[in-house]
N, C-alpha and C positions, 0 to 999 in steps of 0.2 A: 160482363167483363170482356174486353177486347182481347183476341188472341194475337194481335199484332205485336211483334217484339218492340221493346223499348229502344228508343234511339240512343245510341252510345255517344259519349262525349267525344267531341272532335279530337283527333290525335294530334299531339304536338310533334314537330319534327324531332326525330331521335338524335341524340348527341352521338358523336362518334364513340364507339365502344372502346374501352380500355381493357387491358388484361385483367382477368378476374382477380380482385383483391389488391390490385396495384394502386397505390396512392398517386394522385396527380402530382405534378412537379411542385405546385404551390403548396399543397398540404404536406408533401414530403419535406420541403424546405422549412415550413413553419414548425413542423414537428421536431426537426433537427435543431432549429434555433431555440425553441422552448426548452428542450432537453439540455442544450448547452448552457442556457442562461441559469437554469436551476442548478446544474452541476457546478457552474462557475461561482454562483453566489454562495453555495454551501462550502465550496472549496476555499473561497476567500475568507469567510468567517473562521474556518478551521485554521487556515494559514496565519491569519492575524493574531489569533490567540497563541498559537505555537510560537510565532516570531516574537511576540511580546514577552513570553516566558524566556526565550533564548536571550533577548536583550537585557532583561532584568537581572540575569545572573544564573549561577550554577544551581542554587537551591530551587528557584521556581522551575527551572528546566527539569531537574530531577523529579519534582512533584508531578509536573505535567506528563512526563514520559512514564512515570510510575502508574498514573491513572490510565493512560493510554494502553500500557502493557496489560494491566488488569482487564480492561475491556476486550482487548484483542484475545487474551487467553480464554476469557469467558466465552467469546464467540467461537473460538477454536473447539473448545470442549462441547459446546452446544451442537456443533456440526458433527463431531465424532460420535456423539450420542446417537445420531441418526444411523450410524454405521454399526451400532451395537456395542461400541466400546464404552466401558464403565470406568472412567478414570477417577482418581481421587481429586476431584475438582477443587476442593477447599485448599488442599496442600499445593496443588499446581498454581492456582490463582494467587495464593499468598506469596509463593516464590516469585511469580511474575512481577508482582508489585514491589517486592523487596530488592530484586536485582538492580533496577535503576537507582534506588536509594542507596544501595551498598556502594555504588560507583562514586558516591560523594566523597568517600574516604579513600584509603589506599586501595589500589587495584587488587590487592591480595584479598580484600573483603569479598570481592566478586567471586574469586576462586573458592574462597571458604564457603560461600553460600551455595555454590554449585556442588561442592562436596557434601554439604549438609543435605541438599535436596536428594542427591543420589543415595545417601545413607538412609534418610527418612523413607524414601520410596521403597528401598530394599527391605527395611524393617516392616513396612506395611504389607509388602508382598509375602514375607515369611509368616506373618501373623494373620493373614486373610486367605484361608485355603481356597475360597471360591474365586479369588482374583486370578485372572489370566495374564499371561505374559504380554499379550497385546494391550491390556489395560495399563500395565506398567509402562510400556513403551509410549503410549499416548500421554500418560501422566507426566513423563519426563519431557516429551517433545513439546507439550504446550508451553510451559514457562521458558524453556530454552529457546524455542522458536520465536517467542514474543519478547519477554522481559530481558533475557540475557543478550539477545542480538540487538535490541533497541537501546541497551545500556551504552552502546557505542556513541549515541548522541550526547549523553551526559559526559562521557570521557572526552569526547571531541570538544565540547564547550569548556571543559576544565583545562584543556591542554594549553590554550593560549589565553593569557589574561587580558582584561580590558575590552575596549571596543573591537580590536582586531579579532579577538576570540569570538565575540558575538557575531561579527560579520562572517567569519569563516564557517561557523556552525549554521548560520542562516543560509549562507551560500550553498553549502553541501545539501541541505534539505531542499532549498529552492531549485537546485539543479535537477533533483528527482521530480519535484512538482511540475516544473516547466517541461521536463522530458515527457511526463505523463500527459500534460495538456497539449503539447505539440503533436504527440503520437495520436491523441484523440482527434484533434482537428484535421491533421493530414490524413489519417486513416479513414475518417468519416467522409471526407470530401473526395479523395482520389485513391483510396485503398482498394486494390484489385487482387493482389496476390496474398493469400492467407498464409500466416506463419504456421500455426498448429490448430487447424479448424476443429479437431476433435476435443481439444482442451479449452481453447479460447477462440470461438468463431469470429469475433470482431477484430482480432489483432491481425494486422497486415504488415508486410515487409516495408511498404511505403510509410506507414505510421512508425515503424521501428526506426527507420532512417530519420524521419522527422523528429522523433524523440531524442535521438543522439545529437542532432543539430541544436536542439533546445538546451540540452545539458552542456554541450561544448560552449554555447553562448554564455552561460552563467560562469563557467570556469574561466573563460577569457576575461570576464569582468573581475573575478578574484585576482587573476594574474595582473591585470592592469592597475590594481590598487598599489602594487609593490609593497604591500604589508608583509608578505611572506616570501620565503626562499623558494619561490615557485617559478621555474623556467617556462617559457612558452611551450616547448614540446611536451613537457611533463603536464602542464595544464590541459593541453589537448588530449593527452593520454588519459588523464583522470576523467575528463568529460566523457570520453567514449566508454571507458571501462565501467564507471559508476552507472551510466545509463543502461549498459548491457546487463549489469548485475541487478539493477532495479527491475528490468523486464523479467529476468529469471525469477526474482522474488514474486513478481506478479503471476507468472505462470505456475509457480509452485502452489500459490494459494488457489489459483483457478483449478488446478488438478485436484486439490482437496475438495473444493466445492463440487466439481464434476463427479468425484468419487462417491459423494453422499447425496447427490441429486438436488442441490440447491443453487439458486442463481446468485444470491448475495449472502455474506456472512451474517448480516443483520440489516436493520433499517434505521440506524441511528443518524446517518448523514444523508439528507435528500440528494438524489442523483448520484450518490457514491456507494450506498449500501451501508455496511457496518464499519466499525472502526478498523477492523482487520482489512477490509477492502481498501480503505484509505491509506493504510500503513504498510501494505504488502511490499511496495517497492523500497520503502525506508528500511525494512528489516534487513535486507541484504545490501542495499545501496550505501547506507551510512557506515556500516562496519567495513565495507570495501574502501570507502573514502578514507576512513581512519587508518586502515592498514597501508594504503598507498601513500598517504601523507607521512606516515612514520617511516616507511621504506625510503621515500624521497628526501628525508631529512627536514621536512617542513615542520613537523611536530617534535 
């Protein structure tokens, strides 16, 4: 056997090195585009079903929001379990489901259900010696944070009859969806200044402004229909405030997820995570819109 070393394969010219782990511009753009398409497709399906229920009337709206609230509350309790909180999940989810349905009748039913929830949780606490006050707090927060707050969508849909009511409720929800989409697009492409990196690393001030512009655009469309007693300055105000409160709702949910160490509340909706991830801006945005429209004499 020869001791002569084997000839090595001829070396090909080395490509210019890039930073370790840094994707090329092409792969980065492709990855962003694929993620955006997945997110957009899932969001469109969700929005179409939601809008269809809003257009069909108050009962389909209440049923859809009821299911949505139950899923959101379930995901909330599942996350708090990771933090060692042992809520009365059956009681909480039942209340979350019932809140939007109770909004079908007189608004007093909503208040009566809230009282019943407080009473039931109090009795449970008295008769369960091992239950901690933190468990009680989480049991109450789950359905109030989800079902009670989201009931504003049902009340909003019921406030104005006919096509105008459907358009108004769709417009309010659309202003939050468009705000979220504009914030995602603008933030992904030009976002440089982080809002709250410790809570939501991907959120930027550029995306925040883009989201406000998207929301204002939808509110301008609502104003342009002349179906409502909505002045141009008040429409602009609603667009800004609703978008800001939607972002606050998003940040609150992000804080919950960060606190328990999860990225998403679930995996129900591709590209969005769980139902709570998709509804976080609606939770505070819709009730804000309802209050603003009541204060402004629109409802």
